[in-house]
LONUNU-81170 format. One record per atom (N, C-alpha, C, O): residue in one letter; x, y, z. Coordinates in steps of 0.1 Angstrom, whole numbers, padded with zeros to 4 digits, always signed. Layout:
N
AXYZ ...
This chain:
281
M+1184-0246+0803 M+1177-0232+0801 M+1162-0236+0799 M+1158-0246+0793 N+1157-0228+0805 N+1142-0229+0806 N+1135-0224+0794 N+1138-0214+0789 Q+1124-0232+0788 Q+1118-0229+0776 Q+1105-0220+0778 Q+1097-0224+0786 P+1103-0210+0772 P+1089-0204+0774 P+1080-0211+0773 P+1082-0221+0766 V+1069-0210+0780 V+1057-0219+0778 V+1043-0211+0774 V+1039-0203+0783 Y+1038-0211+0764 Y+1028-0203+0758 Y+1014-0209+0761 Y+1011-0221+0759 P+1006-0201+0766 P+0993-0205+0769 P+0986-0212+0756 P+0989-0208+0744 G+0978-0220+0759 G+0970-0227+0750 G+0957-0231+0755 G+0953-0231+0766 P+0950-0236+0744 P+0937-0242+0750 P+0938-0251+0761 P+0928-0252+0768 H+0948-0258+0763 H+0950-0268+0773 H+0952-0263+0786 H+0953-0271+0795 M+0954-0247+0787 M+0957-0242+0798 M+0949-0231+0803 M+0946-0223+0793 D+0945-0228+0815 D+0935-0219+0821 D+0943-0205+0821 D+0955-0205+0825 Q+0937-0193+0817 Q+0946-0181+0816 Q+0950-0178+0832 Q+0960-0173+0834 T+0943-0182+0841 T+0945-0179+0857 T+0958-0186+0860 T+0965-0183+0869 Q+0961-0198+0852 Q+0972-0206+0855 Q+0984-0204+0846 Q+0993-0211+0845 A+0982-0193+0839 A+0994-0189+0829 A+1006-0183+0836 A+1005-0171+0840 P+1016-0189+0838 P+1027-0180+0843 P+1031-0168+0839 P+1031-0166+0827 T+1035-0159+0848 T+1040-0146+0846 T+1053-0145+0849 T+1057-0149+0860 P+1060-0139+0840 P+1074-0138+0841 P+1078-0129+0853 P+1074-0117+0853 D+1085-0135+0862 D+1090-0128+0874 D+1081-0123+0884 D+1083-0114+0892 A+1067-0131+0884 A+1057-0128+0892 A+1057-0136+0904 A+1061-0148+0903 P+1054-0131+0915 P+1055-0140+0926 P+1042-0150+0927 P+1033-0148+0920 P+1042-0160+0934 P+1031-0171+0934 P+1019-0163+0940 P+1019-0154+0948 A+1008-0168+0934 A+0995-0163+0940 A+0992-0168+0955 A+0995-0180+0958 A+0987-0160+0963 A+0984-0163+0976 A+0971-0172+0977 A+0961-0170+0969 A+0970-0182+0986 A+0957-0191+0987 A+0947-0184+0991 A+0950-0176+1000 P+0934-0184+0987 P+0921-0177+0991 P+0917-0181+1005 P+0919-0192+1009 T+0911-0169+1012 T+0909-0170+1028 T+0894-0174+1029 T+0887-0169+1020 K+0888-0180+1037 K+0874-0184+1040 K+0869-0174+1049 K+0874-0172+1060 K+0856-0165+1044 K+0850-0155+1051 K+0843-0162+1062 K+0837-0173+1061 K+0845-0154+1075 K+0836-0157+1087 K+0822-0152+1085 K+0818-0142+1079 R+0812-0162+1092 R+0798-0160+1092 R+0795-0153+1104 R+0796-0159+1115 R+0793-0140+1104 R+0790-0130+1117 R+0775-0132+1122 R+0772-0131+1134 W+0766-0135+1111 W+0752-0135+1116 W+0748-0145+1124 W+0737-0144+1130 V+0755-0157+1125 V+0754-0168+1133 V+0752-0165+1146 V+0741-0168+1152 P+0762-0158+1154 P+0761-0156+1167 P+0750-0145+1170 P+0746-0145+1182 L+0746-0136+1162 L+0737-0126+1164 L+0723-0133+1164 L+0714-0130+1172 T+0721-0143+1155 T+0708-0149+1154 T+0706-0157+1165 T+0696-0157+1172 A+0717-0163+1168 A+0714-0172+1182 A+0711-0164+1195 A+0704-0168+1204 A+0718-0153+1195 A+0712-0144+1207 A+0699-0139+1206 A+0693-0139+1217 A+0694-0136+1195 A+0680-0130+1193 A+0671-0142+1197 A+0662-0140+1205 V+0674-0154+1192 V+0665-0166+1193 V+0665-0168+1210 V+0655-0171+1216 A+0676-0168+1216 A+0677-0170+1230 A+0670-0160+1237 A+0663-0163+1247 G+0671-0147+1233 G+0662-0138+1239 G+0648-0138+1239 G+0640-0136+1248 L+0644-0143+1225 L+0629-0144+1224 L+0624-0156+1232 L+0612-0155+1237 L+0632-0167+1233 L+0629-0178+1240 L+0628-0175+1255 L+0619-0181+1262 L+0637-0166+1259 L+0636-0162+1275 L+0623-0153+1276 L+0616-0154+1286 G+0621-0144+1267 G+0609-0135+1270 G+0596-0144+1270 G+0587-0144+1279 V+0596-0153+1259 V+0584-0160+1260 V+0583-0171+1273 V+0571-0174+1276 G+0594-0175+1279 G+0592-0182+1290 G+0590-0173+1302 G+0583-0178+1312 I+0595-0161+1303 I+0591-0151+1314 I+0577-0149+1315 I+0570-0149+1325 G+0571-0145+1300 G+0557-0141+1299 G+0548-0154+1303 G+0538-0153+1309 T+0554-0165+1297 T+0545-0177+1300 T+0544-0181+1314 T+0534-0186+1319 S+0556-0177+1320 S+0555-0182+1336 S+0547-0171+1344 S+0540-0175+1354 Q+0547-0156+1340 Q+0538-0147+1347 Q+0524-0150+1343 Q+0515-0150+1352 A+0520-0154+1330 A+0508-0156+1327 A+0501-0167+1334 A+0489-0167+1337 S+0510-0177+1337 S+0504-0189+1342 S+0505-0189+1357 S+0501-0200+1363 D+0510-0179+1364 D+0510-0175+1378 D+0497-0168+1383 D+0498-0156+1382 P+0487-0174+1387 P+0474-0167+1390 P+0477-0156+1399 P+0472-0145+1396 A+0485-0156+1411 A+0488-0147+1420 A+0492-0134+1415 A+0488-0123+1419 L+0503-0137+1405 L+0507-0124+1399 L+0496-0118+1391 L+0496-0105+1390 V+0487-0125+1384 V+0479-0119+1375 V+0468-0112+1384 V+0463-0101+1381 E+0464-0117+1394 E+0455-0112+1405 E+0460-0098+1410 E+0453-0088+1410 A+0472-0100+1415 A+0480-0088+1421 A+0480-0076+1410 A+0476-0065+1414 R+0484-0078+1399 R+0484-0069+1387 R+0470-0062+1385 R+0469-0050+1384 E+0461-0071+1385 E+0447-0066+1382 E+0442-0056+1395 E+0435-0046+1393 E+0445-0060+1406 E+0441-0053+1416 E+0449-0040+1417 E+0444-0029+1421 A+0462-0040+1413 A+0470-0027+1413 A+0463-0018+1403 A+0460-0007+1406 E+0461-0023+1391 E+0454-0016+1381 E+0442-0009+1385 E+0440+0003+1383 A+0432-0018+1392 A+0419-0012+1397 A+0422-0002+1407 A+0415+0009+1407 E+0431-0003+1415 E+0433+0007+1425 E+0439+0020+1419 E+0436+0031+1424 A+0446+0019+1410 A+0452+0030+1402 A+0440+0037+1396 A+0439+0050+1397 R+0430+0030+1388 R+0420+0037+1383 R+0411+0044+1394 R+0406+0055+1392 D+0408+0037+1405 D+0401+0043+1416 D+0410+0057+1422 D+0405+0067+1427 A+0421+0055+1422 A+0427+0067+1428 A+0426+0078+1417 A+0424+0090+1420 R+0428+0075+1405 R+0427+0085+1395 R+0413+0094+1396 R+0411+0106+1398 D+0404+0084+1396 D+0387+0088+1397 D+0386+0097+1411 D+0380+0108+1411 A+0392+0092+1421 A+0391+0100+1433 A+0396+0114+1432 A+0391+0124+1436 L+0409+0114+1425 L+0416+0126+1424 L+0408+0135+1414 L+0408+0148+1416 A+0402+0130+1405 A+0394+0140+1395 A+0383+0144+1403 A+0380+0156+1403 E+0376+0135+1412 E+0364+0141+1420 E+0368+0152+1430 E+0361+0162+1433 A+0380+0150+1436 A+0386+0160+1446 A+0388+0172+1440 A+0386+0182+1445 E+0393+0171+1427 E+0397+0185+1420 E+0384+0191+1415 E+0384+0203+1414 G+0374+0184+1412 G+0361+0190+1410 G+0354+0197+1422 G+0348+0208+1421 D+0355+0190+1433 D+0349+0194+1446 D+0356+0206+1449 D+0350+0216+1453 A+0369+0207+1447 A+0378+0219+1450 A+0375+0231+1442 A+0375+0242+1447 Q+0371+0228+1429 Q+0368+0238+1419 Q+0353+0243+1425 Q+0351+0255+1425 D+0346+0235+1427 D+0332+0240+1432 D+0333+0248+1446 D+0325+0257+1448 A+0341+0245+1455 A+0343+0251+1467 A+0349+0265+1463 A+0343+0275+1467 R+0359+0266+1455 R+0364+0280+1449 R+0353+0287+1445 R+0351+0298+1450 D+0345+0283+1436 D+0335+0292+1428 D+0324+0295+1440 D+0320+0306+1441 A+0320+0286+1450 A+0310+0292+1459 A+0316+0302+1468 A+0309+0311+1473 L+0330+0300+1471 L+0337+0310+1481 L+0337+0324+1472 L+0335+0334+1478 A+0340+0324+1459 A+0340+0336+1450 A+0326+0342+1452 A+0325+0354+1454 E+0314+0334+1450 E+0303+0340+1450 E+0297+0345+1462 E+0290+0355+1462 A+0301+0339+1473 A+0300+0343+1487 A+0307+0357+1489 A+0301+0367+1494 E+0319+0357+1485 E+0326+0370+1487 E+0319+0382+1479 E+0317+0393+1484 G+0314+0378+1467 G+0305+0388+1460 G+0295+0394+1466 G+0293+0406+1467 E+0286+0383+1472 E+0275+0386+1480 E+0278+0396+1492 E+0270+0405+1495 A+0288+0392+1499 A+0293+0399+1511 A+0296+0414+1508 A+0293+0423+1516 E+0303+0415+1496 E+0307+0429+1491 E+0294+0437+1489 E+0293+0449+1492 D+0284+0430+1482 D+0272+0436+1477 D+0265+0441+1491 D+0260+0452+1492 A+0264+0432+1501 A+0258+0434+1514 A+0264+0447+1520 A+0257+0457+1525 R+0279+0447+1520 R+0286+0458+1528 R+0282+0472+1519 R+0278+0482+1525 D+0282+0470+1507 D+0278+0482+1499 D+0265+0488+1502 D+0264+0500+1502 A+0255+0480+1503 A+0242+0484+1506 A+0241+0487+1520 A+0233+0496+1523 L+0249+0482+1530 L+0249+0487+1543 L+0255+0500+1544 L+0251+0508+1552 A+0265+0503+1536 A+0271+0516+1537 A+0262+0526+1531 A+0262+0537+1537 E+0254+0523+1520 E+0245+0532+1513 E+0235+0536+1521 E+0230+0547+1521 A+0230+0524+1529 A+0219+0527+1540 A+0222+0536+1552 A+0215+0544+1556 E+0236+0533+1556 E+0240+0542+1565 E+0241+0558+1562 E+0237+0567+1569 G+0247+0559+1549 G+0246+0573+1542 G+0233+0580+1542 G+0231+0591+1545 E+0224+0571+1539 E+0209+0578+1538 E+0205+0580+1552 E+0199+0590+1555 A+0208+0571+1562 A+0204+0576+1575 A+0210+0587+1579 A+0203+0596+1585 E+0224+0589+1577 E+0230+0601+1581 E+0224+0612+1573 E+0221+0622+1580 D+0222+0612+1561 D+0214+0623+1555 D+0201+0627+1562 D+0197+0638+1564 A+0196+0617+1564 A+0181+0619+1572 A+0182+0625+1586 A+0174+0633+1590 R+0192+0622+1593 R+0196+0628+1605 R+0201+0643+1604 R+0199+0652+1612 D+0209+0644+1592 D+0211+0660+1590 D+0201+0667+1586 D+0199+0678+1589 A+0192+0660+1577 A+0178+0669+1575 A+0171+0670+1587 A+0165+0680+1589 L+0170+0661+1595 L+0163+0660+1607 L+0167+0672+1616 L+0159+0678+1622 A+0181+0675+1618 A+0187+0683+1625 A+0184+0697+1619 A+0181+0706+1627 D+0184+0700+1607 D+0181+0712+1599 D+0167+0716+1602 D+0164+0727+1604 T+0157+0705+1601 T+0144+0709+1605 T+0142+0712+1619 T+0136+0722+1622 Q+0147+0705+1629 Q+0147+0709+1642 Q+0154+0723+1644 Q+0147+0732+1650 G+0164+0726+1639 G+0169+0740+1639 G+0158+0752+1635 G+0158+0763+1641 E+0151+0748+1625 E+0141+0757+1622 E+0131+0756+1630 E+0127+0767+1633 V+0126+0746+1636 V+0115+0745+1644 V+0120+0752+1659 V+0112+0759+1666 D+0132+0750+1662 D+0136+0758+1673 D+0136+0772+1671 D+0134+0779+1681 A+0138+0779+1659 A+0140+0792+1658 A+0123+0798+1658 A+0119+0808+1662 L+0117+0789+1653 L+0103+0793+1654 L+0096+0793+1666 L+0087+0801+1669 Q+0100+0784+1674 Q+0097+0783+1689 Q+0102+0795+1696 Q+0095+0801+1705 S+0114+0799+1692 S+0119+0811+1699 S+0110+0823+1697 S+0106+0830+1706 E+0107+0826+1683 E+0098+0836+1679 E+0085+0834+1686 E+0079+0843+1691 V+0081+0822+1687 V+0066+0820+1694 V+0067+0826+1709 V+0059+0834+1713 D+0079+0820+1715 D+0082+0825+1730 D+0082+0839+1729 D+0075+0844+1738 E+0088+0846+1722 E+0090+0859+1723 E+0078+0866+1721 E+0075+0876+1728 L+0069+0862+1712 L+0056+0869+1710 L+0047+0866+1723 L+0039+0874+1728 N+0049+0853+1729 N+0040+0851+1740 N+0043+0859+1751 N+0034+0864+1759 A+0058+0862+1753 A+0063+0871+1762 A+0058+0885+1761 A+0055+0891+1771 A+0058+0890+1747 A+0053+0903+1745 A+0038+0906+1749 A+0035+0916+1754 V+0029+0894+1745 V+0016+0892+1749 V+0014+0894+1762 V+0005+0901+1766 A+0022+0886+1772 A+0021+0887+1785 A+0025+0901+1791 A+0019+0906+1800 V+0035+0907+1786 V+0037+0921+1789 V+0025+0930+1787 V+0020+0938+1795 A+0019+0928+1774 A+0008+0937+1771 A-0004+0933+1781 A-0011+0942+1786 D-0005+0919+1784 D-0015+0917+1793 D-0013+0922+1807 D-0022+0926+1814 T-0001+0922+1809 T+0001+0928+1824 T-0001+0944+1826 T-0005+0949+1836 G+0004+0951+1813 G+0001+0964+1812 G-0013+0969+1814 G-0017+0978+1821 S-0021+0960+1806 S-0037+0961+1807 S-0043+0959+1821 S-0051+0966+1826 D-0036+0949+1827 D-0042+0946+1840 D-0036+0958+1850 D-0043+0962+1860 S-0025+0962+1848 S-0021+0974+1857 S-0030+0985+1855 S-0033+0992+1865 A-0034+0988+1843 A-0042+0998+1839 A-0054+0997+1848 A-0057+1005+1857 D-0061+0986+1845 D-0073+0983+1851 D-0072+0984+1866 D-0081+0990+1873 D-0061+0979+1871 D-0059+0978+1886 D-0057+0994+1890 D-0063+0997+1900 T-0051+1001+1884 T-0050+1014+1888 T-0063+1022+1888 T-0066+1030+1897 T-0072+1019+1877 T-0084+1026+1875 T-0093+1020+1890 T-0101+1027+1897 S-0090+1007+1893 S-0098+1001+1905 S-0092+1009+1916 S-0100+1011+1926 V-0079+1012+1917 V-0074+1015+1930 V-0078+1030+1932 V-0080+1034+1944 A-0080+1038+1920 A-0085+1051+1922 A-0099+1050+1927 A-0101+1057+1937 T-0109+1042+1923 T-0120+1042+1926 T-0122+1038+1940 T-0130+1044+1947 D-0114+1029+1944 D-0113+1025+1959 D-0109+1036+1969 D-0114+1038+1980 E-0100+1043+1962 E-0095+1055+1971 E-0105+1065+1973 E-0107+1071+1984 D-0113+1067+1961 D-0126+1076+1963 D-0135+1071+1973 D-0140+1078+1981 D-0137+1056+1972 D-0146+1051+1982 D-0139+1050+1995 D-0145+1046+2005 G-0126+1053+1996 G-0120+1053+2010 G-0113+1038+2013 G-0108+1035+2024 A-0113+1030+2004 A-0110+1017+2006 A-0092+1017+2008 A-0085+1011+2016 G-0086+1025+1998 G-0071+1026+1997 G-0065+1014+1995 G-0055+1013+2002 A-0070+1004+1987 A-0062+0990+1985 A-0054+0993+1974 A-0058+1001+1966 Q-0042+0986+1972 Q-0033+0986+1962 Q-0032+0972+1956 Q-0032+0963+1964 V-0032+0971+1944 V-0030+0957+1937 V-0017+0958+1930 V-0013+0968+1925 E-0009+0947+1932 E+0004+0945+1927 E+0003+0937+1913 E-0004+0927+1912 A+0010+0941+1902 A+0008+0936+1891 A+0017+0923+1891 A+0027+0923+1898 P+0012+0912+1882 P+0019+0900+1882 P+0031+0901+1875 P+0032+0907+1864 Q+0043+0895+1880 Q+0056+0895+1873 Q+0058+0883+1864 Q+0054+0872+1869 P+0064+0883+1852 P+0065+0872+1844 P+0076+0863+1852 P+0085+0868+1860 P+0076+0849+1849 P+0088+0840+1855 P+0100+0844+1850 P+0100+0848+1838 A+0110+0844+1857 A+0124+0844+1852 A+0130+0835+1845 A+0126+0824+1848 A+0139+0837+1836 A+0145+0827+1826 A+0149+0815+1836 A+0154+0817+1847 G+0147+0803+1830 G+0152+0792+1838 G+0142+0785+1850 G+0143+0773+1854 E+0134+0794+1853 E+0125+0790+1863 E+0112+0782+1857 E+0108+0784+1846 A+0108+0773+1864 A+0096+0765+1860 A+0085+0773+1857 A+0082+0783+1864 D+0078+0771+1845 D+0066+0777+1841 D+0054+0773+1851 D+0054+0768+1862 T+0042+0774+1843 T+0030+0770+1853 T+0028+0756+1853 T+0022+0750+1861 S+0035+0750+1843 S+0034+0733+1840 S+0044+0728+1848 S+0044+0715+1848 G+0052+0735+1855 G+0063+0727+1864 G+0074+0726+1855 G+0084+0720+1860 R+0076+0731+1843 R+0087+0726+1836 R+0095+0739+1833 R+0090+0750+1831 S+0109+0736+1832 S+0117+0748+1827 S+0115+0749+1811 S+0108+0741+1804 I+0121+0760+1807 I+0118+0763+1792 I+0128+0751+1784 I+0124+0745+1774 A+0138+0750+1790 A+0147+0738+1782 A+0139+0725+1782 A+0140+0718+1772 Q+0133+0723+1793 Q+0126+0710+1792 Q+0113+0711+1784 Q+0109+0701+1778 E+0107+0721+1784 E+0094+0723+1775 E+0099+0720+1761 E+0094+0712+1754 N+0110+0728+1756 N+0115+0727+1744 N+0120+0712+1740 N+0117+0708+1729 A+0126+0706+1749 A+0129+0692+1747 A+0117+0683+1744 A+0117+0674+1735 V+0107+0685+1751 V+0095+0677+1750 V+0089+0680+1735 V+0083+0671+1729 G+0090+0692+1731 G+0085+0695+1717 G+0093+0688+1707 G+0088+0683+1697 S+0107+0689+1709 S+0115+0683+1699 S+0112+0667+1699 S+0110+0661+1688 A+0112+0661+1711 A+0108+0647+1712 A+0095+0643+1704 A+0094+0633+1696 E+0084+0651+1707 E+0073+0649+1700 E+0074+0650+1686 E+0068+0642+1679 N+0082+0662+1681 N+0083+0662+1666 N+0091+0651+1659 N+0088+0648+1648 Y+0102+0645+1666 Y+0109+0635+1661 Y+0100+0622+1659 Y+0100+0615+1649 L+0094+0619+1670 L+0084+0607+1669 L+0072+0608+1661 L+0065+0599+1660 S+0070+0620+1655 S+0058+0622+1646 S+0061+0618+1631 S+0052+0615+1624 F+0074+0617+1628 F+0078+0610+1616 F+0089+0602+1615 F+0095+0601+1605 M+0093+0596+1626 M+0105+0588+1627 M+0103+0578+1638 M+0098+0583+1649 S+0106+0566+1639 S+0107+0556+1651 S+0119+0557+1658 S+0130+0558+1651 F+0120+0557+1672 F+0131+0557+1680 F+0130+0548+1691 F+0118+0546+1696 S+0141+0543+1696 S+0139+0536+1709 S+0142+0548+1719 S+0145+0559+1715 R+0139+0543+1733 R+0139+0553+1743 R+0155+0560+1742 R+0156+0572+1742 Q+0165+0551+1743 Q+0178+0557+1744 Q+0182+0563+1731 Q+0191+0571+1730 G+0176+0559+1721 G+0180+0565+1708 G+0175+0579+1707 G+0182+0588+1703 L+0163+0581+1713 L+0157+0594+1714 L+0164+0603+1722 L+0166+0614+1718 I+0167+0598+1734 I+0175+0605+1743 I+0190+0609+1736 I+0194+0621+1737 D+0197+0601+1730 D+0207+0604+1723 D+0206+0615+1713 D+0215+0624+1712 Q+0195+0615+1705 Q+0191+0624+1696 Q+0190+0639+1700 Q+0195+0648+1694 L+0183+0639+1711 L+0181+0652+1718 L+0193+0657+1724 L+0194+0669+1724 E+0202+0648+1730 E+0216+0653+1735 E+0223+0659+1721 E+0229+0670+1722 Y+0224+0651+1710 Y+0229+0656+1698 Y+0225+0670+1694 Y+0233+0677+1688 E+0212+0673+1698 E+0205+0687+1694 E+0211+0697+1704 E+0209+0708+1701 G+0219+0693+1715 G+0223+0702+1724 G+0216+0702+1738 G+0220+0708+1748 Y+0207+0695+1739 Y+0200+0695+1752 Y+0209+0686+1762 Y+0215+0677+1758 S+0207+0691+1775 S+0214+0682+1786 S+0209+0668+1787 S+0198+0665+1784 T+0216+0660+1791 T+0211+0646+1795 T+0197+0646+1805 T+0187+0640+1804 E+0201+0655+1813 E+0188+0656+1823 E+0175+0661+1815 E+0165+0655+1816 D+0176+0671+1808 D+0164+0676+1800 D+0160+0667+1790 D+0148+0665+1789 A+0169+0660+1783 A+0165+0650+1774 A+0159+0638+1780 A+0148+0633+1775 T+0164+0634+1790 T+0157+0623+1797 T+0144+0624+1803 T+0136+0615+1804 Y+0142+0638+1808 Y+0129+0643+1814 Y+0120+0643+1803 Y+0108+0640+1805 A+0124+0648+1789 A+0114+0649+1779 A+0108+0636+1773 A+0096+0635+1769 V+0118+0626+1772 V+0115+0613+1767 V+0107+0607+1777 V+0097+0601+1772 D+0107+0606+1789 D+0103+0600+1800 D+0088+0605+1804 D+0079+0599+1809 S+0087+0619+1800 S+0072+0628+1802 S+0062+0622+1790 S+0050+0622+1792 L+0068+0616+1779 L+0058+0610+1769 L+0054+0598+1771 L+0061+0590+1777 S+0041+0596+1767 S+0036+0582+1767 S+0038+0576+1754 S+0030+0579+1744 V+0049+0566+1753 V+0053+0560+1742 V+0055+0545+1743 V+0063+0540+1751 D+0048+0538+1733 D+0048+0524+1732 D+0061+0519+1726 D+0062+0519+1714 W+0071+0516+1733 W+0085+0513+1728 W+0084+0499+1720 W+0092+0497+1711 N+0075+0491+1723 N+0073+0479+1715 N+0070+0482+1702 N+0075+0476+1693 E+0060+0492+1701 E+0056+0495+1687 E+0067+0504+1681 E+0068+0504+1668 Q+0074+0511+1686 Q+0085+0519+1680 Q+0093+0508+1674 Q+0096+0510+1663 A+0098+0497+1682 A+0106+0487+1677 A+0099+0479+1665 A+0106+0476+1656 A+0087+0477+1664 A+0081+0472+1652 A+0081+0481+1641 A+0083+0476+1630 L+0080+0494+1641 L+0080+0504+1631 L+0096+0504+1626 L+0099+0505+1614 S+0105+0504+1635 S+0118+0504+1631 S+0121+0492+1622 S+0127+0493+1611 A+0116+0480+1627 A+0121+0469+1619 A+0113+0469+1606 A+0118+0465+1595 E+0101+0473+1606 E+0095+0477+1592 E+0101+0485+1583 E+0102+0482+1571 N+0107+0497+1589 N+0116+0507+1581 N+0127+0501+1576 N+0131+0503+1565 Y+0134+0493+1584 Y+0147+0486+1579 Y+0144+0478+1569 Y+0152+0479+1560 L+0134+0469+1567 L+0130+0459+1559 L+0125+0466+1545 L+0124+0459+1535 D+0121+0477+1545 D+0116+0485+1534 D+0126+0488+1523 D+0123+0489+1511 F+0139+0490+1528 F+0151+0494+1520 F+0162+0484+1519 F+0171+0486+1511 M+0163+0474+1528 M+0172+0463+1528 M+0167+0451+1534 M+0157+0451+1542 S+0175+0439+1530 S+0170+0425+1534 S+0178+0423+1547 S+0189+0429+1548 F+0173+0416+1556 F+0178+0413+1568 F+0174+0397+1571 F+0164+0391+1568 S+0184+0391+1578 S+0178+0378+1584 S+0172+0381+1597 S+0173+0393+1601 R+0166+0371+1605 R+0160+0376+1617 R+0170+0379+1626 R+0169+0390+1633 Q+0182+0372+1628 Q+0192+0376+1637 Q+0198+0391+1634 Q+0199+0399+1643 G+0201+0393+1622 G+0207+0404+1616 G+0197+0417+1620 G+0201+0428+1624 L+0184+0413+1619 L+0176+0425+1622 L+0175+0427+1637 L+0174+0438+1642 I+0175+0416+1644 I+0174+0417+1659 I+0189+0424+1665 I+0190+0432+1675 D+0199+0421+1657 D+0211+0427+1662 D+0213+0444+1658 D+0220+0452+1663 Q+0204+0447+1646 Q+0203+0461+1643 Q+0194+0470+1652 Q+0196+0482+1654 L+0184+0462+1657 L+0175+0471+1665 L+0183+0469+1679 L+0180+0479+1687 L+0189+0461+1683 L+0196+0462+1694 L+0206+0473+1696 L+0208+0480+1706 F+0212+0474+1684 F+0222+0485+1681 F+0216+0499+1681 F+0222+0510+1683 E+0203+0499+1679 E+0195+0513+1678 E+0192+0516+1694 E+0190+0528+1697 G+0193+0507+1703 G+0191+0510+1716 G+0178+0504+1723 G+0174+0508+1734 F+0170+0494+1714 F+0160+0488+1721 F+0165+0476+1727 F+0176+0471+1724 S+0156+0472+1739 S+0158+0460+1747 S+0155+0448+1740 S+0148+0448+1730 Q+0161+0437+1747 Q+0159+0424+1741 Q+0145+0421+1737 Q+0142+0416+1726 S+0135+0424+1747 S+0121+0421+1746 S+0116+0429+1735 S+0109+0424+1726 Q+0118+0441+1736 Q+0114+0449+1724 Q+0118+0445+1710 Q+0110+0443+1702 V+0131+0443+1708 V+0134+0437+1694 V+0128+0424+1690 V+0124+0423+1679 E+0126+0415+1700 E+0119+0404+1697 E+0106+0404+1694 E+0100+0396+1687 Y+0098+0416+1700 Y+0085+0420+1696 Y+0084+0426+1681 Y+0075+0425+1672 G+0096+0434+1680 G+0095+0442+1666 G+0097+0429+1654 G+0089+0428+1644 A+0107+0422+1656 A+0108+0409+1649 A+0096+0402+1646 A+0094+0399+1634 A+0089+0399+1656 A+0076+0391+1654 A+0067+0399+1647 A+0060+0394+1638 A+0065+0412+1649 A+0056+0420+1643 A+0056+0420+1627 A+0047+0421+1620 V+0071+0417+1623 V+0071+0417+1607 V+0072+0404+1603 V+0077+0402+1592 G+0069+0395+1611 G+0069+0381+1605 G+0080+0372+1609 G+0079+0360+1606 Y+0091+0377+1616 Y+0102+0368+1619 Y+0098+0362+1633 Y+0106+0354+1639 
């Protein structure tokens, strides 16, 4: 029979037997997991150092890398400069469009003023024509009165001649019929057209064709308008110079722009060049 064993000072507590307890398992040895990780890190570091050392030690690679970096800087600078130029071009385009719009507005305003001037001129011409008609009527009345006076004198003269036995009769002069040429060889329409042309030239400059067109606008036929203009002694070069000066008084023109405007008004090429030279172009 087994005897109980009591722990004592000669026995460690861990060695004291436990009744009916299974025997203690042997202690296991822990694995060191940091060893392979450290080895891998060291290997990577050595590999990186080796690669860097090999690249740094290769002059061709260093030179190629520096050239690439320099080209990249140049490309960035060129791109920035191109973007600046593009912005300048956009600004210049916007400014040019603004100036063109201002020029169109000024031209439209000038055309409006010219149209107003033509309308005012037409109204004035209408008044002049009305006055001319009244003058013509008065002249006709005076002519009739003069004819009656002459007839009375002639009657007296005839009576005297009859008393003297002459028996001569004097016919009274008849006024010219409407549409027939007067004593100057012009019809009434031609005479009025000449007066209208002179009135226009007294306060406004015209080209030959422009004056003919204006008279046609007033209702004169092409034949009468042409006759009236050609019957006047007009220096068309001087008219071109006056027109150029009038245009420059209220609007700015380049030399070619002024020449084009004068050509549009009906002046010839030589006349517009004379007009442009007269104002300093």
